NURO-73482 format. One record per residue (C-alpha): x, y, z. Coordinates in steps of 0.25 Angstrom, whole numbers, plus 5000, padded with zeros to 4 digits. Example, Ala and Ser with C-alpha at 12.3 -4.5 7.8 and 13.67 -1.06 7.14 Angstrom:
<sites>
504949825031 505549965029 
</sites>
This chain:
<sites>
491350694963 490950554968 491850434966 492250294970 493450204970 493350064965 494449954966 494449804964 495149724975 496049624967 496749564979 496849574995 497749525005 497349545020 496049595026 496249745027 495249845022 495449925009 495350065013 495150195004 495450325010 494950455003 495650585007 495950535021 494550475023 494350325023 493150295013 493350135012 493950025020 493449885018 494049745016 493749725001 493749584995 494649544983 493849554970 492949664975 492849814971 493049914982 492150034979 492550164987 491650284986 492350414987 491550504996 491250644991 491550705004 492950645005 493350674990 494050804988 494250894977 495650874970 496450754974 495950654983 496750544991 496250404991 497050304999 496850154998 497450075009 497249945017 496849935032 498049845036 499249875026 500349815034 499649685036 499749665021 498249695018 498349725003 497249754992 497449744977 496549844970 496249854955 495349934947 495450054956 494550164950 493950294954 492550314949 492150454949 490650454949 490550604947 491650694944 492050824936 493450844931 494250764941 495450664941 495250524944 496150464955 496450344963 497350334975 498250234982 499150244994 500250165002 500950185015 502450205019 502850195034 503850295039 504950185039 504550145025 504650285020 505950315027 506550195020 505850215007 506750194994 505750184983 504250164980 503550124967 502050124964 501550014955 500150034949 499250004937 498550104929 497750064917 497050164909 495550144907 495350254897 496150314885 496850404884 497350374897 497650494906 498850524915 498850464929 499450554940 499950484953 500150564965 500850514978 500450594990 499950704981 501250714973 501150674958 502150564955 501650524942 500850574930 500750494917 500150374910 500750254917 500850114912 499750024917 500649954927 501650054932 502650084943 502950224948 504150254957 503650344969 504450464973 504850434987 504750584990 503250584987 502950464997 502850485012 502650395025 501250345027 500150345016 500650385002 499450414993 499450394978 498350464969 498250414954 497450514945 497050534931 496150634924 494650624921 494450534908 495650454911 495450314918 496450214924 496350084931 497350094943 497849974950 498750014962 499849914963 500849944974 501850044980 503249964981 504150034991 505650004995 506150045008 507450015016 507549945030 508950005033 510049925039 510049935054 508950045055 507649975051 506250015049 505049995059 503649975055 502249955063 501149865058 499749825065 499349685067 497849655072 497649565084 497049455075 498349445067 499249455079 498449345086 498549265073 500049275072 500149235087 499349105085 499949085071 498649085063 499349205055 500649215049 501349345050 502449385040 503349505038 503749505023 504849605018 505249615004 506549685001 506949764988 508449754992 509449745003 509849655014 509549505016 508849515029 507949605037 507749615052 506249625056 505849675070 504449655074 503849695088 505249685094 505649545087 506649535076 506649445064 507749435054 507149405040 508049375027 507549405013 507349295003 507049344989 506849484995 505749435005 505949425020 504849375029 504649355044 503649285052 503249395062 502049325069 502749305082 502949455083 501749525078 500749585088 499349645088 499449795085 500649875081 501849795077 503249855074 504149805063 505549845060 506449805049 507949815049 509149755041 510649745042 510749785027 509749875020 508549815015 507549885006 506149825007 505049824997 503949775006 503649735020 502349665024 501749595036 500749485033 499749405041 499249275035 498349165041 499049035042 
</sites>
């Protein structure tokens, strides 16, 4: 079998590379401009019989590099009786996983042929869905099927059935426990660290809460900032505290806080 993956880049934030990894081997890693179609050939010597794992990621996920993909398709140029598949992934840190309370997959699946076949969704090789979903659907992910690190999804349908799959996002909620707190690490390039120091770049930590207390304590590289939530959003200017290389971020609260999202962003002033 020979095949390729195509995807239209509908949006991009940041300058990280879009990376495709097939069965553990990186086969594509480029910065792709908005409006262009990424074409990724699937090498015959990397494809395996049966299930294959395709991971789509970015080179700098913690620095808010984000690609929005649409029209993600697998084109099987030569095939026998196979199933067509597409894949996606997301990462959970050890601390996020330890406080994970719920996770929801949002995606879009538009049938391109009738009658539409069933879609099967696997999470880390375990089947979590089989059926014909609505075009825009949400799926509660069983936490027991998730793990720290990279979590892989595989969408498949039988030969003769075709879907347009648009990956939305995975929404997670995890708790920063009262008193105890969570600790994370993220990398900052020398260029961005210098930009923060001379104030040519702003550096913002944004925390979105699902529920809980009104304030959260942010520790970064030994400094402490207390940030209050306004309309479920707390932000902190961390430019004075970031450094080139590894940065340590800790979150704690006097009252339990359940966070939906945490992100560090750098923007040119």
